[in-house]
C-alpha positions in Angstrom: -0.1 0.0 -0.1 2.9 1.9 0.6 4.7 1.5 -2.5 1.0 2.7 -4.5 0.8 5.4 -2.8 4.5 6.8 -3.1 4.2 6.0 -6.9 0.9 7.3 -7.8 2.8 10.5 -5.5 5.6 10.4 -7.8 3.2 10.4 -11.0 1.3 13.2 -10.0 4.8 15.3 -8.8 6.3 14.5 -12.6 2.9 15.5 -14.3 3.1 18.7 -11.7 6.4 19.3 -13.6 5.2 19.0 -16.9 2.1 21.1 -16.5 4.7 23.9 -15.1 7.3 23.8 -17.3 5.6 25.2 -20.9 4.6 27.9 -18.6 7.3 28.9 -17.2 8.8 28.5 -20.4 6.1 30.5 -22.9 7.1 32.6 -20.4 10.5 33.5 -20.7 10.1 33.8 -24.8 7.1 36.4 -23.9 9.7 38.3 -21.9 12.6 38.2 -24.2 9.9 38.5 -27.1 8.6 42.0 -25.4 12.5 43.0 -24.6 13.2 42.8 -27.6 9.9 45.3 -28.7 11.0 48.0 -25.7 14.0 48.0 -27.8 12.4 48.9 -31.3 10.2 47.6 -34.1 11.4 44.7 -36.1 11.6 47.2 -38.7 13.4 49.4 -37.2 15.8 46.7 -35.3 16.1 45.5 -38.8 17.4 49.0 -41.2 20.1 49.5 -38.5 23.5 47.9 -39.4 25.9 49.1 -37.3 25.6 51.4 -34.4 28.6 54.0 -32.8 27.3 55.1 -28.9 30.1 58.2 -28.1 30.1 59.5 -24.3 31.9 60.5 -21.5 33.5 57.9 -18.9 34.3 58.4 -14.9 36.4 56.3 -13.5 36.0 55.5 -9.7 37.9 54.0 -6.9 35.6 53.2 -4.5 38.0 51.3 -1.9 41.5 50.0 -1.3 43.2 53.8 -2.5 43.8 54.6 -6.3 43.5 57.5 -8.7 39.8 58.3 -10.5 39.9 60.3 -12.9 37.2 61.4 -16.3 38.1 60.4 -19.8 36.0 59.5 -23.0 34.2 56.3 -24.1 32.9 54.7 -27.8 31.0 51.0 -28.3 31.3 50.6 -32.1 29.5 47.1 -33.0 28.4 45.5 -35.6 25.4 42.4 -35.6 28.1 40.6 -34.0 31.6 42.4 -33.2 32.0 45.2 -30.7 34.7 46.9 -29.8 34.9 49.2 -26.2 37.3 51.9 -26.5 37.7 54.0 -23.1 40.5 57.0 -22.6 41.6 57.9 -19.8 44.7 61.0 -18.5 45.4 58.5 -15.6 49.2 57.9 -15.0 49.4 54.1 -14.9 46.0 53.3 -16.7 45.4 55.6 -20.2 41.6 53.0 -20.6 40.9 50.0 -22.1 40.8 48.4 -25.6 38.4 45.7 -25.8 37.6 43.5 -28.8 35.2 40.9 -30.0 35.7 40.0 -34.1 32.6 37.3 -33.5 35.2 34.1 -32.7 38.3 36.1 -30.9 38.3 38.2 -28.3 41.2 40.4 -27.3 41.5 42.7 -24.2 44.9 45.2 -24.2 47.2 45.5 -21.4 46.9 48.9 -19.9 50.7 49.1 -18.6 53.9 46.9 -19.0 52.1 43.7 -19.4 49.6 44.3 -16.2 45.5 44.3 -16.9 43.1 46.4 -15.6 40.5 45.3 -12.8 37.8 45.3 -14.9 40.4 44.1 -18.1 41.0 41.3 -15.6 37.8 40.1 -15.0 37.3 40.4 -18.6 40.4 37.8 -19.5 39.4 35.7 -17.1 36.0 35.1 -17.8 36.1 35.3 -21.3 32.0 34.6 -20.9 31.0 38.0 -20.6 32.6 39.1 -24.0 32.1 36.0 -26.3 28.6 35.4 -25.2 28.2 39.3 -26.2 26.8 40.0 -23.2 29.3 43.1 -22.6 27.4 46.4 -23.6 23.9 45.1 -23.5 21.5 46.7 -26.0 24.6 49.5 -26.6 26.1 46.9 -28.8 24.3 45.1 -32.2 26.0 41.9 -31.0 23.2 41.8 -27.5 23.6 38.5 -27.0 19.0 39.1 -27.1 19.1 39.6 -30.6 20.7 35.8 -31.0 18.2 33.6 -31.3 20.5 30.7 -30.0 21.1 33.0 -27.6 25.1 32.2 -28.2 24.9 28.2 -27.6 23.4 29.2 -24.0 20.5 28.1 -22.6 18.2 30.6 -20.6 16.6 29.9 -17.7 14.0 32.3 -16.1 14.2 32.7 -12.4 11.3 34.8 -11.6 10.9 38.1 -10.3 13.2 40.2 -8.1 13.6 44.0 -6.6 16.5 46.2 -7.5 16.5 49.4 -5.8 12.4 49.1 -5.2 11.7 48.1 -8.5 10.5 44.6 -9.7 12.3 43.2 -12.2 12.5 39.3 -14.2 15.6 37.7 -13.4 16.9 35.5 -16.1 20.1 32.9 -16.0 22.2 32.5 -18.8 24.3 28.7 -19.1 26.6 28.8 -21.5 27.1 25.7 -23.1 29.5 23.1 -21.6 29.6 25.8 -18.3 31.2 28.7 -16.4 32.7 29.7 -13.8 30.2 32.6 -14.0 26.7 32.5 -11.9 25.2 35.2 -14.5 22.1 36.9 -14.7 20.1 39.5 -17.0 17.3 41.6 -15.5 14.4 43.0 -17.1 12.2 45.7 -15.6 9.2 44.0 -14.9 6.2 47.4 -16.5 9.0 48.4 -19.5 11.2 44.7 -20.8 13.9 47.3 -20.7 17.5 45.6 -20.1 18.5 47.5 -16.9 21.6 45.1 -15.4 23.5 42.1 -15.5 25.6 40.8 -13.0 28.2 38.0 -13.3 29.5 36.9 -9.9 32.2 33.8 -9.0 33.1 32.5 -5.4 35.8 30.5 -4.6 35.8 28.5 -1.3 38.5 29.0 1.7 41.6 27.2 1.6 42.3 25.0 3.8 45.6 26.3 6.2 47.8 24.1 7.6 46.0 23.2 11.1 42.4 23.6 12.1 43.2 26.4 13.5 44.6 29.0 10.7 41.9 26.3 8.6 39.0 28.4 10.2 40.7 31.8 10.1 40.6 31.8 6.3 37.9 32.5 4.4 37.0 32.5 0.8 36.7 34.9 -2.4 34.5 36.5 -4.4 34.3 38.1 -7.5 31.9 40.1 -9.3 31.0 42.5 -12.1 27.6 44.5 -12.8 26.6 46.2 -15.4 23.6 49.1 -15.0 21.5 50.7 -17.4 19.9 53.1 -17.7 18.3 57.0 -19.0 16.5 55.2 -22.3 15.6 57.3 -24.5 14.8 57.4 -28.5 18.0 57.5 -31.0 16.6 56.3 -34.6 13.7 54.5 -33.5 15.9 52.9 -31.0 14.7 53.2 -27.2 18.5 52.9 -26.2 20.9 53.6 -22.7 21.7 56.9 -22.2 23.9 55.9 -18.7 25.9 53.1 -18.6 27.7 52.0 -15.1 30.0 48.4 -15.0 31.5 47.8 -11.0 33.8 45.3 -10.2 35.2 43.7 -6.7 36.8 42.1 -5.8 36.7 40.1 -2.1 39.7 38.9 -1.2 41.2 37.1 1.7 43.1 40.0 3.2 41.7 43.2 1.0 38.6 44.3 -1.0 38.9 46.7 -3.6 36.5 48.1 -5.4 36.1 50.1 -8.8 33.3 51.8 -11.3 33.6 53.2 -14.2 30.5 55.8 -14.8 29.3 56.4 -18.8 27.0 59.0 -20.1 26.0 58.4 -24.1 25.2 62.1 -25.9 25.7 60.8 -29.3 25.1 58.3 -31.7 25.9 56.7 -35.2 24.1 54.5 -37.5 25.0 52.3 -40.8 28.9 54.3 -40.3 30.3 51.9 -42.8 33.2 50.9 -40.8 36.1 50.2 -42.0 37.8 47.0 -43.0 40.4 45.5 -39.9 38.7 48.6 -37.6 37.4 45.0 -35.3 40.8 42.7 -36.4 41.9 41.2 -33.7 46.3 40.6 -34.5 
């Protein structure tokens, strides 16, 4: 009798999951469809072959010392490639040069074979670039434009709140696995992409003794992209503010940095010069 009850309970559980899954899948697909429509109509999106965003940059050192400064930023992209260029007048940190040619990527050194903390994060975790997540809808290569999601599985994670605003959350699971936990967030009212988070947690290393092991702590590496100030540019509703935040929380110290960008010029269908995305 007990075995029979367990069997029927298992059947009901499986049927419940089967009934829930199509609804979750439909909701995920609906959110993605509405997100794309929030950028612009299918016709408006289809006529954009390439785009460039130009603006100001403020680099801030939030913890562990260092020098911040002001500069300029440019994002150039077509439907499969992009580059991010940042120019800063800071000694030992002149800026960033990040390129994806559709297959390979490059994150330049900033000084004496050393990358910045942003560059180091992108180099360590190449999925951020290769899955065309970096920059969100500020690039024509944005992950959500690809029907196959760049060989990633997208899972709906329900609703959450960001600064009091309700958002839809989705996980991005690259084929073959990833060292990162990646989530993208869409405003529940407008379906605009407002945030992407990338997290890596490393457990505490074992010490030489029980006492030293208890004193060790794990490490966290986090990168967050925030998008806001959405305005119309040639039929596309694009973010004019963009912030990248990087946290390195190690055993002995915590380091925090942010790159705050404001875009004031958008150019479309410029027919880029050959080699602009070339990686040598």
